[in-house]
RODOTI-330331 format. One record per residue: residue number from 1; z, x, y of N, C-alpha, C in turn. Coordinates in steps of 0.1 Angstrom, whole numbers, plus 5000, padded with zeros to 4 digits. Layout:
BEGIN
NUM, Z, X, Y, Z, X, Y, Z, X, Y
...
END
This chain:
BEGIN
1, 2087, 3974, 2123, 2097, 3988, 2125, 2100, 3993, 2133
2, 2082, 3993, 2130, 2075, 4005, 2145, 2077, 4001, 2162
3, 2079, 3986, 2156, 2078, 3981, 2176, 2092, 3979, 2180
4, 2099, 3976, 2168, 2121, 3979, 2178, 2117, 3992, 2174
5, 2112, 4004, 2170, 2115, 4015, 2178, 2112, 4018, 2192
6, 2098, 4010, 2194, 2095, 4016, 2203, 2101, 4010, 2217
7, 2106, 3996, 2213, 2117, 3991, 2224, 2127, 3995, 2221
8, 2137, 4001, 2215, 2151, 4008, 2213, 2145, 4021, 2226
9, 2135, 4025, 2219, 2132, 4041, 2230, 2133, 4043, 2245
10, 2128, 4024, 2252, 2121, 4020, 2260, 2134, 4019, 2268
11, 2142, 4010, 2264, 2161, 4007, 2263, 2159, 4020, 2270
12, 2164, 4028, 2262, 2172, 4037, 2261, 2172, 4051, 2273
13, 2157, 4051, 2274, 2150, 4053, 2289, 2155, 4055, 2300
14, 2156, 4035, 2297, 2161, 4027, 2314, 2177, 4030, 2308
15, 2181, 4030, 2306, 2198, 4035, 2304, 2199, 4048, 2311
16, 2190, 4058, 2303, 2196, 4067, 2311, 2190, 4069, 2326
17, 2180, 4066, 2329, 2169, 4061, 2342, 2183, 4059, 2351
18, 2191, 4047, 2351, 2199, 4040, 2356, 2209, 4046, 2355
19, 2217, 4059, 2344, 2225, 4065, 2349, 2225, 4074, 2355
20, 2215, 4080, 2358, 2211, 4093, 2368, 2206, 4091, 2379
21, 2200, 4079, 2382, 2203, 4073, 2393, 2216, 4074, 2402
22, 2227, 4064, 2392, 2243, 4060, 2393, 2246, 4073, 2395
23, 2247, 4088, 2390, 2256, 4097, 2390, 2248, 4106, 2405
24, 2232, 4102, 2407, 2229, 4105, 2418, 2236, 4099, 2430
25, 2237, 4090, 2433, 2246, 4083, 2441, 2260, 4086, 2442
26, 2269, 4086, 2437, 2277, 4094, 2436, 2282, 4102, 2438
27, 2274, 4113, 2432, 2275, 4126, 2442, 2280, 4122, 2458
28, 2265, 4120, 2461, 2262, 4113, 2479, 2275, 4111, 2480
29, 2277, 4096, 2474, 2289, 4092, 2479, 2304, 4099, 2482
30, 2309, 4107, 2472, 2321, 4120, 2469, 2314, 4126, 2482
31, 2309, 4132, 2485, 2303, 4138, 2493, 2309, 4131, 2506
32, 2298, 4125, 2513, 2297, 4106, 2521, 2317, 4109, 2525
33, 2323, 4104, 2514, 2334, 4101, 2514, 2345, 4111, 2523
34, 2341, 4122, 2515, 2349, 4135, 2519, 2344, 4137, 2539
35, 2334, 4135, 2545, 2330, 4140, 2554, 2336, 4128, 2562
36, 2340, 4117, 2557, 2340, 4105, 2570, 2356, 4109, 2574
37, 2366, 4108, 2556, 2380, 4115, 2561, 2379, 4119, 2569
38, 2376, 4131, 2568, 2375, 4145, 2580, 2371, 4142, 2592
39, 2362, 4132, 2594, 2360, 4131, 2608, 2367, 4121, 2618
40, 2376, 4107, 2603, 2384, 4103, 2606, 2397, 4109, 2617
41, 2401, 4118, 2608, 2414, 4125, 2615, 2408, 4134, 2629
42, 2395, 4141, 2625, 2389, 4151, 2637, 2391, 4138, 2647
43, 2385, 4132, 2649, 2383, 4123, 2661, 2393, 4119, 2663
44, 2408, 4116, 2655, 2420, 4107, 2658, 2414, 4089, 2661
45, 2406, 4088, 2650, 2405, 4071, 2648, 2412, 4066, 2643
46, 2417, 4052, 2643, 2429, 4040, 2639, 2419, 4038, 2628
47, 2408, 4034, 2626, 2403, 4027, 2616, 2387, 4028, 2617
48, 2381, 4029, 2605, 2367, 4027, 2603, 2364, 4029, 2592
49, 2350, 4018, 2590, 2342, 4008, 2581, 2331, 4018, 2579
50, 2330, 4022, 2569, 2314, 4022, 2568, 2311, 4018, 2557
51, 2291, 4014, 2557, 2289, 4009, 2543, 2273, 4011, 2541
52, 2268, 4013, 2535, 2251, 4022, 2527, 2247, 4013, 2519
53, 2236, 4011, 2522, 2226, 3999, 2511, 2215, 4009, 2510
54, 2211, 4008, 2495, 2191, 4012, 2493, 2190, 4008, 2484
55, 2176, 4002, 2491, 2168, 3994, 2481, 2172, 3980, 2478
56, 2180, 3976, 2493, 2185, 3964, 2491, 2202, 3963, 2480
57, 2204, 3969, 2479, 2219, 3967, 2473, 2229, 3977, 2475
58, 2241, 3972, 2478, 2251, 3976, 2482, 2260, 3989, 2478
59, 2253, 4004, 2480, 2262, 4014, 2471, 2275, 4023, 2475
60, 2275, 4017, 2487, 2293, 4024, 2492, 2295, 4018, 2500
61, 2309, 4010, 2502, 2312, 4006, 2515, 2325, 4015, 2516
62, 2335, 4011, 2518, 2349, 4020, 2520, 2352, 4016, 2539
63, 2366, 4013, 2537, 2376, 4010, 2551, 2384, 4029, 2547
64, 2383, 4031, 2559, 2396, 4040, 2560, 2402, 4040, 2576
65, 2417, 4042, 2573, 2425, 4040, 2580, 2428, 4026, 2583
66, 2435, 4017, 2597, 2440, 4011, 2602, 2436, 3998, 2606
67, 2438, 3986, 2610, 2429, 3981, 2616, 2445, 3979, 2625
68, 2451, 3975, 2620, 2463, 3979, 2629, 2478, 3991, 2627
69, 2479, 3998, 2635, 2485, 4016, 2632, 2501, 4010, 2628
70, 2502, 3997, 2641, 2516, 4000, 2643, 2522, 3992, 2630
71, 2514, 3974, 2620, 2518, 3973, 2609, 2513, 3977, 2595
72, 2506, 3987, 2601, 2496, 3997, 2590, 2489, 3990, 2582
73, 2480, 3979, 2590, 2472, 3972, 2584, 2459, 3981, 2583
74, 2459, 3981, 2564, 2443, 3986, 2566, 2434, 3982, 2570
75, 2421, 3993, 2565, 2408, 3985, 2573, 2402, 3978, 2555
76, 2396, 3968, 2559, 2387, 3966, 2544, 2371, 3959, 2551
77, 2366, 3969, 2543, 2349, 3970, 2548, 2346, 3955, 2550
78, 2348, 3946, 2540, 2340, 3933, 2537, 2346, 3922, 2546
79, 2361, 3923, 2554, 2365, 3916, 2559, 2375, 3917, 2573
80, 2373, 3932, 2575, 2376, 3931, 2592, 2368, 3937, 2600
81, 2366, 3930, 2616, 2359, 3931, 2620, 2359, 3934, 2631
82, 2350, 3945, 2639, 2358, 3952, 2645, 2343, 3951, 2657
83, 2343, 3952, 2666, 2335, 3956, 2679, 2327, 3960, 2678
84, 2315, 3949, 2678, 2301, 3955, 2671, 2291, 3966, 2688
85, 2295, 3959, 2697, 2293, 3961, 2714, 2281, 3964, 2711
86, 2270, 3974, 2714, 2255, 3972, 2721, 2249, 3967, 2709
87, 2252, 3965, 2698, 2240, 3965, 2682, 2242, 3948, 2686
88, 2251, 3943, 2695, 2245, 3927, 2699, 2238, 3925, 2703
89, 2229, 3935, 2711, 2216, 3930, 2711, 2199, 3930, 2705
90, 2207, 3942, 2694, 2196, 3937, 2684, 2198, 3927, 2674
91, 2212, 3923, 2675, 2210, 3907, 2664, 2203, 3900, 2671
92, 2209, 3897, 2688, 2198, 3894, 2696, 2185, 3888, 2696
93, 2178, 3898, 2694, 2165, 3905, 2693, 2157, 3899, 2683
94, 2165, 3892, 2668, 2163, 3886, 2657, 2161, 3875, 2659
95, 2169, 3872, 2666, 2169, 3857, 2669, 2157, 3853, 2684
96, 2148, 3861, 2687, 2140, 3857, 2699, 2132, 3860, 2688
97, 2130, 3872, 2673, 2117, 3871, 2668, 2119, 3860, 2660
98, 2131, 3853, 2657, 2125, 3836, 2656, 2120, 3823, 2664
99, 2123, 3829, 2673, 2116, 3816, 2689, 2105, 3824, 2687
100, 2101, 3832, 2686, 2086, 3834, 2688, 2076, 3832, 2677
101, 2080, 3835, 2662, 2076, 3826, 2648, 2076, 3813, 2650
102, 2085, 3805, 2658, 2082, 3788, 2661, 2076, 3786, 2672
103, 2071, 3796, 2676, 2063, 3794, 2691, 2067, 3789, 2701
104, 2081, 3795, 2702, 2094, 3790, 2709, 2089, 3800, 2724
105, 2090, 3811, 2721, 2089, 3821, 2729, 2080, 3833, 2729
106, 2071, 3835, 2736, 2064, 3839, 2740, 2073, 3860, 2744
107, 2069, 3866, 2740, 2079, 3881, 2747, 2070, 3884, 2756
108, 2059, 3881, 2757, 2053, 3887, 2772, 2051, 3876, 2785
109, 2056, 3869, 2783, 2056, 3856, 2791, 2064, 3859, 2799
110, 2065, 3854, 2813, 2074, 3856, 2826, 2087, 3857, 2820
111, 2100, 3865, 2826, 2115, 3855, 2824, 2119, 3839, 2832
112, 2105, 3832, 2840, 2104, 3821, 2853, 2103, 3811, 2846
113, 2097, 3810, 2831, 2091, 3803, 2825, 2100, 3801, 2816
114, 2113, 3803, 2815, 2125, 3803, 2801, 2144, 3800, 2815
115, 2136, 3809, 2828, 2149, 3808, 2833, 2148, 3804, 2841
116, 2144, 3790, 2849, 2140, 3791, 2857, 2143, 3788, 2872
117, 2160, 3790, 2870, 2165, 3788, 2887, 2175, 3804, 2885
118, 2169, 3811, 2881, 2172, 3826, 2878, 2167, 3829, 2895
119, 2176, 3838, 2906, 2167, 3839, 2916, 2150, 3851, 2919
120, 2143, 3844, 2925, 2128, 3852, 2924, 2134, 3865, 2928
121, 2125, 3877, 2922, 2128, 3891, 2932, 2114, 3893, 2936
122, 2112, 3907, 2943, 2103, 3913, 2947, 2086, 3914, 2940
123, 2092, 3916, 2924, 2082, 3915, 2910, 2083, 3908, 2896
124, 2075, 3899, 2895, 2076, 3895, 2882, 2082, 3907, 2875
125, 2087, 3895, 2861, 2086, 3904, 2848, 2090, 3898, 2841
126, 2085, 3905, 2824, 2087, 3902, 2812, 2097, 3896, 2805
127, 2098, 3891, 2798, 2110, 3886, 2783, 2115, 3903, 2774
128, 2098, 3909, 2776, 2098, 3923, 2767, 2103, 3929, 2778
129, 2102, 3932, 2792, 2099, 3943, 2797, 2118, 3942, 2799
130, 2124, 3932, 2797, 2136, 3930, 2798, 2147, 3933, 2787
131, 2139, 3932, 2774, 2143, 3937, 2762, 2145, 3950, 2761
132, 2134, 3954, 2765, 2126, 3969, 2763, 2138, 3979, 2774
133, 2146, 3973, 2786, 2151, 3982, 2791, 2143, 3985, 2804
134, 2130, 3981, 2808, 2118, 3985, 2821, 2118, 3974, 2829
135, 2127, 3971, 2830, 2118, 3955, 2838, 2130, 3957, 2852
136, 2139, 3970, 2854, 2146, 3969, 2865, 2158, 3961, 2871
137, 2163, 3953, 2859, 2173, 3950, 2861, 2190, 3961, 2859
138, 2202, 3962, 2868, 2207, 3967, 2868, 2215, 3970, 2855
139, 2224, 3980, 2857, 2233, 3980, 2844, 2251, 3979, 2854
140, 2259, 3981, 2844, 2273, 3976, 2853, 2272, 3989, 2864
141, 2283, 3979, 2874, 2287, 3992, 2886, 2303, 3995, 2884
142, 2305, 4001, 2892, 2323, 4007, 2889, 2329, 3999, 2877
143, 2339, 3991, 2879, 2349, 3987, 2868, 2343, 3973, 2862
144, 2330, 3970, 2861, 2325, 3960, 2854, 2328, 3957, 2841
145, 2328, 3967, 2835, 2326, 3971, 2821, 2341, 3966, 2813
146, 2352, 3969, 2825, 2366, 3961, 2822, 2372, 3951, 2828
147, 2360, 3939, 2832, 2365, 3927, 2835, 2368, 3916, 2830
148, 2379, 3913, 2827, 2385, 3901, 2814, 2394, 3886, 2824
149, 2377, 3884, 2832, 2381, 3869, 2831, 2370, 3863, 2822
150, 2379, 3847, 2815, 2363, 3849, 2804, 2353, 3840, 2817
151, 2340, 3842, 2812, 2332, 3833, 2816, 2318, 3827, 2811
152, 2314, 3821, 2810, 2301, 3812, 2801, 2295, 3827, 2804
153, 2279, 3822, 2795, 2268, 3833, 2800, 2258, 3830, 2809
154, 2259, 3815, 2814, 2257, 3817, 2826, 2263, 3816, 2842
155, 2273, 3820, 2837, 2285, 3821, 2852, 2286, 3838, 2843
156, 2280, 3843, 2837, 2278, 3858, 2840, 2266, 3862, 2849
157, 2257, 3854, 2849, 2245, 3856, 2855, 2246, 3861, 2873
158, 2258, 3857, 2870, 2264, 3848, 2891, 2270, 3867, 2895
159, 2273, 3877, 2881, 2276, 3889, 2884, 2265, 3899, 2892
160, 2252, 3903, 2891, 2240, 3905, 2892, 2229, 3898, 2895
161, 2227, 3886, 2893, 2218, 3882, 2897, 2206, 3875, 2914
162, 2216, 3883, 2923, 2215, 3880, 2932, 2207, 3896, 2938
163, 2213, 3909, 2928, 2208, 3920, 2935, 2190, 3926, 2929
164, 2187, 3933, 2936, 2172, 3937, 2938, 2171, 3946, 2924
165, 2161, 3939, 2918, 2155, 3952, 2907, 2152, 3964, 2909
166, 2158, 3977, 2903, 2166, 3995, 2906, 2145, 3993, 2908
167, 2134, 3995, 2901, 2124, 3996, 2907, 2111, 3986, 2903
168, 2100, 3990, 2902, 2091, 3982, 2900, 2087, 3976, 2884
169, 2090, 3973, 2876, 2092, 3966, 2860, 2081, 3971, 2853
170, 2081, 3980, 2846, 2073, 3987, 2839, 2074, 4003, 2843
171, 2079, 4009, 2851, 2070, 4022, 2855, 2090, 4029, 2850
172, 2094, 4021, 2847, 2108, 4035, 2843, 2113, 4023, 2833
173, 2122, 4038, 2826, 2135, 4027, 2821, 2151, 4028, 2819
174, 2153, 4023, 2821, 2175, 4017, 2823, 2176, 4009, 2820
175, 2184, 4013, 2812, 2196, 4009, 2804, 2202, 3995, 2808
176, 2199, 3988, 2807, 2207, 3972, 2814, 2215, 3965, 2804
177, 2225, 3966, 2805, 2232, 3955, 2792, 2235, 3938, 2799
178, 2230, 3938, 2812, 2230, 3927, 2820, 2218, 3922, 2821
179, 2207, 3934, 2815, 2193, 3926, 2810, 2195, 3913, 2798
180, 2205, 3922, 2790, 2202, 3913, 2777, 2212, 3897, 2780
181, 2220, 3901, 2787, 2227, 3888, 2795, 2215, 3876, 2800
182, 2211, 3881, 2807, 2198, 3872, 2816, 2191, 3863, 2797
183, 2184, 3872, 2790, 2183, 3869, 2774, 2186, 3861, 2770
184, 2200, 3863, 2769, 2212, 3847, 2761, 2209, 3831, 2767
185, 2204, 3836, 2783, 2198, 3826, 2783, 2186, 3821, 2779
186, 2177, 3829, 2778, 2161, 3827, 2776, 2158, 3819, 2761
187, 2168, 3829, 2755, 2174, 3823, 2739, 2176, 3808, 2740
188, 2189, 3810, 2745, 2198, 3794, 2745, 2182, 3781, 2755
189, 2178, 3788, 2763, 2163, 3775, 2769, 2155, 3774, 2762
190, 2151, 3785, 2755, 2145, 3784, 2747, 2140, 3773, 2733
191, 2153, 3772, 2729, 2156, 3772, 2716, 2162, 3752, 2715
192, 2170, 3752, 2732, 2174, 3737, 2731, 2185, 3734, 2727
193, 2193, 3746, 2722, 2203, 3751, 2718, 2221, 3762, 2728
194, 2231, 3756, 2727, 2237, 3762, 2732, 2237, 3781, 2723
195, 2238, 3791, 2726, 2232, 3803, 2725, 2241, 3809, 2714
196, 2253, 3805, 2714, 2264, 3810, 2704, 2256, 3799, 2691
197, 2258, 3788, 2695, 2256, 3776, 2679, 2244, 3783, 2675
198, 2234, 3792, 2687, 2216, 3792, 2681, 2220, 3802, 2669
199, 2228, 3817, 2675, 2232, 3830, 2666, 2232, 3825, 2652
200, 2248, 3812, 2657, 2250, 3815, 2643, 2243, 3805, 2629
201, 2232, 3794, 2636, 2227, 3785, 2626, 2218, 3791, 2623
202, 2208, 3798, 2632, 2194, 3809, 2632, 2193, 3822, 2625
203, 2207, 3826, 2623, 2206, 3845, 2619, 2221, 3843, 2613
204, 2231, 3841, 2616, 2243, 3845, 2609, 2245, 3838, 2592
205, 2245, 3823, 2598, 2244, 3815, 2584, 2233, 3819, 2570
206, 2221, 3818, 2582, 2212, 3823, 2564, 2213, 3836, 2562
207, 2217, 3845, 2566, 2216, 3863, 2563, 2231, 3864, 2557
208, 2238, 3849, 2553, 2256, 3852, 2550, 2259, 3860, 2553
209, 2261, 3867, 2566, 2267, 3870, 2580, 2282, 3863, 2585
210, 2290, 3865, 2568, 2306, 3853, 2568, 2314, 3859, 2583
211, 2314, 3872, 2584, 2319, 3877, 2592, 2318, 3883, 2602
212, 2306, 3877, 2613, 2303, 3885, 2626, 2302, 3863, 2634
213, 2307, 3873, 2645, 2315, 3858, 2658, 2311, 3866, 2667
214, 2317, 3856, 2677, 2323, 3862, 2689, 2331, 3864, 2692
215, 2335, 3879, 2705, 2346, 3882, 2703, 2356, 3876, 2711
216, 2361, 3867, 2710, 2365, 3856, 2719, 2383, 3861, 2725
217, 2381, 3862, 2739, 2395, 3869, 2743, 2410, 3857, 2744
218, 2404, 3848, 2734, 2417, 3842, 2737, 2418, 3831, 2724
219, 2419, 3837, 2717, 2417, 3828, 2704, 2423, 3844, 2695
220, 2430, 3836, 2683, 2435, 3848, 2675, 2424, 3850, 2664
221, 2428, 3858, 2656, 2412, 3860, 2650, 2419, 3874, 2639
222, 2426, 3865, 2631, 2435, 3876, 2615, 2424, 3890, 2614
223, 2410, 3887, 2612, 2404, 3900, 2604, 2400, 3905, 2617
224, 2405, 3902, 2628, 2399, 3914, 2636, 2408, 3926, 2639
225, 2397, 3934, 2640, 2406, 3946, 2642, 2418, 3948, 2657
226, 2425, 3951, 2656, 2436, 3964, 2668, 2422, 3971, 2676
227, 2419, 3968, 2687, 2416, 3981, 2692, 2421, 3989, 2703
228, 2417, 4002, 2703, 2424, 4013, 2707, 2415, 4025, 2715
229, 2420, 4035, 2725, 2414, 4043, 2731, 2423, 4058, 2732
230, 2416, 4065, 2738, 2428, 4076, 2736, 2428, 4083, 2752
231, 2444, 4082, 2755, 2445, 4089, 2774, 2453, 4098, 2769
232, 2447, 4108, 2777, 2458, 4124, 2775, 2461, 4128, 2761
233, 2451, 4125, 2751, 2452, 4132, 2741, 2460, 4123, 2734
234, 2461, 4111, 2733, 2473, 4104, 2727, 2465, 4092, 2723
235, 2464, 4082, 2714, 2458, 4073, 2710, 2459, 4057, 2710
236, 2463, 4045, 2723, 2468, 4037, 2726, 2462, 4026, 2722
237, 2471, 4013, 2722, 2460, 4002, 2720, 2452, 4001, 2738
238, 2439, 3998, 2736, 2430, 3992, 2747, 2430, 3979, 2758
239, 2430, 3982, 2767, 2432, 3972, 2777, 2428, 3960, 2769
240, 2431, 3945, 2777, 2425, 3932, 2773, 2405, 3937, 2779
241, 2397, 3928, 2776, 2388, 3923, 2779, 2383, 3914, 2771
242, 2377, 3906, 2780, 2366, 3893, 2776, 2352, 3890, 2779
243, 2347, 3896, 2767, 2334, 3899, 2766, 2325, 3890, 2757
244, 2328, 3880, 2763, 2323, 3861, 2762, 2305, 3861, 2769
245, 2305, 3867, 2782, 2299, 3858, 2789, 2287, 3871, 2784
246, 2287, 3881, 2780, 2275, 3893, 2783, 2275, 3896, 2762
247, 2276, 3881, 2753, 2275, 3874, 2738, 2262, 3888, 2738
248, 2251, 3886, 2739, 2235, 3889, 2738, 2237, 3902, 2737
249, 2246, 3916, 2750, 2246, 3922, 2755, 2259, 3933, 2743
250, 2268, 3925, 2742, 2273, 3930, 2738, 2285, 3926, 2736
251, 2287, 3914, 2730, 2300, 3905, 2725, 2302, 3902, 2715
252, 2298, 3905, 2700, 2300, 3902, 2695, 2306, 3910, 2683
253, 2318, 3903, 2671, 2323, 3915, 2667, 2318, 3910, 2647
254, 2315, 3922, 2640, 2311, 3916, 2624, 2321, 3930, 2617
255, 2309, 3928, 2604, 2314, 3938, 2596, 2308, 3947, 2589
256, 2311, 3961, 2587, 2305, 3970, 2587, 2290, 3960, 2569
257, 2301, 3956, 2566, 2289, 3947, 2552, 2273, 3941, 2561
258, 2284, 3932, 2567, 2271, 3922, 2577, 2266, 3929, 2577
259, 2266, 3940, 2587, 2255, 3941, 2596, 2246, 3960, 2587
260, 2247, 3957, 2572, 2237, 3958, 2561, 2233, 3945, 2561
261, 2237, 3935, 2555, 2225, 3922, 2551, 2217, 3919, 2566
262, 2219, 3923, 2577, 2207, 3922, 2592, 2204, 3932, 2589
263, 2207, 3946, 2586, 2195, 3957, 2588, 2184, 3957, 2576
264, 2190, 3951, 2561, 2180, 3947, 2551, 2172, 3936, 2554
265, 2168, 3926, 2562, 2164, 3922, 2568, 2149, 3924, 2577
266, 2153, 3937, 2580, 2146, 3941, 2590, 2141, 3950, 2587
267, 2142, 3950, 2570, 2131, 3964, 2564, 2124, 3953, 2560
268, 2129, 3942, 2552, 2124, 3933, 2542, 2123, 3919, 2544
269, 2122, 3918, 2561, 2122, 3900, 2563, 2117, 3893, 2556
270, 2128, 3881, 2548, 2125, 3868, 2547, 2129, 3856, 2558
271, 2130, 3858, 2569, 2133, 3844, 2576, 2126, 3851, 2588
272, 2117, 3859, 2591, 2104, 3861, 2600, 2094, 3864, 2597
273, 2086, 3866, 2602, 2072, 3875, 2596, 2074, 3892, 2602
274, 2062, 3894, 2591, 2065, 3907, 2592, 2061, 3915, 2606
275, 2053, 3908, 2612, 2041, 3911, 2625, 2054, 3914, 2637
276, 2063, 3902, 2638, 2070, 3900, 2651, 2081, 3908, 2647
277, 2081, 3915, 2632, 2091, 3930, 2635, 2089, 3936, 2635
278, 2073, 3938, 2635, 2065, 3950, 2635, 2064, 3953, 2651
279, 2064, 3943, 2662, 2067, 3944, 2682, 2079, 3947, 2682
280, 2085, 3945, 2672, 2102, 3943, 2679, 2103, 3962, 2677
281, 2101, 3966, 2670, 2102, 3983, 2667, 2090, 3989, 2672
282, 2085, 3985, 2677, 2073, 3992, 2686, 2080, 3995, 2697
283, 2079, 4012, 2700, 2085, 4018, 2709, 2077, 4015, 2723
284, 2080, 4010, 2735, 2074, 4006, 2740, 2069, 4018, 2754
285, 2057, 4017, 2763, 2056, 4024, 2775, 2060, 4019, 2787
286, 2058, 4036, 2792, 2063, 4029, 2810, 2043, 4034, 2814
287, 2045, 4024, 2826, 2031, 4026, 2830, 2024, 4035, 2831
288, 2029, 4046, 2834, 2024, 4062, 2829, 2024, 4069, 2817
289, 2024, 4061, 2804, 2020, 4063, 2791, 2032, 4067, 2789
290, 2046, 4072, 2790, 2056, 4076, 2782, 2065, 4064, 2774
291, 2062, 4073, 2760, 2068, 4060, 2751, 2090, 4061, 2753
292, 2090, 4053, 2753, 2109, 4053, 2758, 2114, 4056, 2743
293, 2110, 4054, 2738, 2117, 4051, 2724, 2124, 4040, 2720
294, 2122, 4028, 2721, 2133, 4020, 2724, 2120, 4006, 2721
295, 2121, 3992, 2716, 2117, 3987, 2712, 2118, 3973, 2722
296, 2124, 3965, 2708, 2129, 3950, 2717, 2144, 3947, 2710
297, 2152, 3957, 2717, 2165, 3954, 2713, 2169, 3967, 2701
298, 2160, 3975, 2699, 2162, 3983, 2691, 2156, 3998, 2690
299, 2162, 4008, 2691, 2159, 4018, 2693, 2149, 4025, 2683
300, 2137, 4033, 2685, 2131, 4036, 2667, 2124, 4053, 2679
301, 2131, 4062, 2669, 2122, 4074, 2667, 2122, 4086, 2653
302, 2115, 4093, 2653, 2113, 4099, 2639, 2122, 4110, 2638
303, 2124, 4115, 2629, 2137, 4126, 2625, 2127, 4140, 2623
304, 2135, 4152, 2624, 2130, 4165, 2622, 2121, 4160, 2607
305, 2123, 4152, 2596, 2115, 4153, 2587, 2108, 4141, 2589
306, 2104, 4137, 2602, 2097, 4128, 2596, 2095, 4112, 2592
307, 2111, 4111, 2590, 2118, 4097, 2587, 2115, 4087, 2595
308, 2113, 4074, 2597, 2111, 4069, 2608, 2134, 4063, 2610
309, 2135, 4060, 2616, 2145, 4053, 2619, 2144, 4040, 2634
310, 2150, 4034, 2627, 2151, 4020, 2639, 2169, 4023, 2635
311, 2172, 4022, 2654, 2193, 4017, 2652, 2194, 4016, 2673
312, 2205, 4014, 2666, 2218, 4014, 2676, 2228, 4015, 2675
313, 2231, 4021, 2692, 2245, 4028, 2692, 2256, 4016, 2695
314, 2266, 4015, 2694, 2277, 4006, 2703, 2288, 4007, 2709
315, 2286, 4007, 2722, 2303, 4017, 2727, 2307, 4004, 2737
316, 2321, 4000, 2734, 2327, 3993, 2737, 2343, 3992, 2739
317, 2351, 3986, 2745, 2368, 3985, 2748, 2368, 3986, 2728
318, 2374, 3999, 2728, 2386, 3999, 2715, 2375, 3997, 2703
319, 2358, 4004, 2706, 2348, 4005, 2696, 2341, 4013, 2701
320, 2335, 4022, 2689, 2326, 4032, 2691, 2318, 4022, 2677
321, 2300, 4022, 2677, 2299, 4017, 2661, 2285, 4025, 2665
322, 2276, 4023, 2652, 2262, 4031, 2652, 2254, 4018, 2635
323, 2248, 4015, 2633, 2233, 4007, 2631, 2224, 4013, 2626
324, 2220, 4020, 2614, 2211, 4026, 2613, 2202, 4022, 2599
325, 2185, 4023, 2603, 2181, 4017, 2590, 2162, 4028, 2591
326, 2158, 4029, 2581, 2154, 4037, 2576, 2146, 4023, 2573
327, 2130, 4024, 2572, 2123, 4014, 2566, 2119, 4022, 2554
328, 2116, 4033, 2555, 2108, 4039, 2546, 2117, 4043, 2528
329, 2127, 4046, 2536, 2134, 4050, 2524, 2143, 4036, 2520
330, 2146, 4028, 2524, 2149, 4011, 2525, 2160, 4015, 2519
331, 2172, 4023, 2530, 2185, 4023, 2540, 2187, 4019, 2548
332, 2198, 4017, 2547, 2206, 4008, 2558, 2222, 4016, 2553
333, 2226, 4021, 2568, 2241, 4030, 2573, 2245, 4021, 2584
334, 2260, 4015, 2582, 2263, 4007, 2598, 2280, 4015, 2593
335, 2280, 4020, 2609, 2296, 4023, 2612, 2299, 4022, 2618
336, 2313, 4013, 2620, 2320, 4011, 2627, 2337, 4016, 2627
337, 2340, 4015, 2642, 2354, 4024, 2643, 2365, 4017, 2653
338, 2376, 4017, 2654, 2384, 4007, 2667, 2387, 4013, 2676
339, 2380, 4027, 2680, 2386, 4035, 2690, 2371, 4038, 2704
340, 2377, 4041, 2714, 2366, 4044, 2725, 2363, 4057, 2725
341, 2347, 4060, 2732, 2346, 4071, 2732, 2346, 4085, 2720
342, 2344, 4076, 2708, 2340, 4086, 2702, 2328, 4088, 2693
343, 2328, 4104, 2687, 2316, 4113, 2691, 2308, 4110, 2676
344, 2301, 4095, 2676, 2296, 4094, 2664, 2286, 4092, 2661
345, 2281, 4103, 2668, 2262, 4108, 2666, 2269, 4124, 2656
346, 2277, 4125, 2656, 2284, 4135, 2646, 2285, 4130, 2632
347, 2286, 4116, 2627, 2287, 4111, 2610, 2278, 4110, 2611
348, 2269, 4098, 2626, 2256, 4103, 2617, 2247, 4106, 2614
349, 2244, 4124, 2621, 2237, 4132, 2612, 2243, 4137, 2601
350, 2256, 4137, 2597, 2261, 4140, 2586, 2258, 4134, 2571
351, 2262, 4119, 2579, 2259, 4110, 2572, 2241, 4113, 2562
352, 2235, 4114, 2575, 2215, 4113, 2571, 2214, 4126, 2567
353, 2226, 4133, 2567, 2220, 4150, 2560, 2231, 4146, 2543
354, 2234, 4133, 2541, 2237, 4130, 2528, 2224, 4124, 2525
355, 2224, 4111, 2534, 2215, 4103, 2522, 2201, 4105, 2521
356, 2195, 4108, 2534, 2182, 4112, 2539, 2174, 4122, 2532
357, 2166, 4120, 2522, 2161, 4133, 2511, 2148, 4142, 2519
END
């Protein structure tokens, strides 16, 4: 009888503890929902999806507004696909990490070990330098951001391959999407597979990221949102662009819930080693010793309260996005919108105020 009483007391205590935790989560979710709804209205965002996980479990996932304003098709957090833009770099970084674990890639090797036909530059540079934006490869020029010509990833190299490096590799930080275009060819050659096929089989499929894929410019994708820009204060349909050639730099679409699955792999890796993740999330340094705040495809900073944050923003045609990973808190936040030029850091700061203690 005494044993039964102890078991009953223990069970009651456990239920009480779970109920308290659920109530605490709900209070945060209610506050976050109100902030998100206000943000959507203030920024004139047609549609947005936000998902949050804690200790590997999804605690909040909600769609706001419309995937298509004209048809009034609503955003659904687990199926509506948004352009993730430069978060594509972080997805590709994990693919490279897997190749490192499988001894098919070395971050510190020369680019030319993997892409032998890339035009020789004045200086040699490594895979890691490209991934950390310190190789000197240029970013977009002029209207290149608006290109609507479908190209393969190798054809896309023609845009910048004959240009000189901007500086001696390692001496400066200069953000470059084209550098990541080059890394998609590295992944392709190191894996011996088509880049998109490798991303699907090595990353998306194992993580059950069922709604993450290339942003096809010539195919109907029923779950993909419409894309919008703001012009003279009015929200209109965005110009059409082809992002296939820059898949690794900014060419994927995904749901916010898929990005949560990805973020949790960074916190508690099951597909790759903790050692290679640690290398990914270590800030690179220039030759002057200055930390860049960027590792291999991911930003690395400490917040005011010393909480470590791994993150990447994304800004594309008809898209503003943010993926935030807090390893010590075992917290992941994914925010996706279908509008260009959103002040997304505002909602990032507000959600951190709610969920980071």
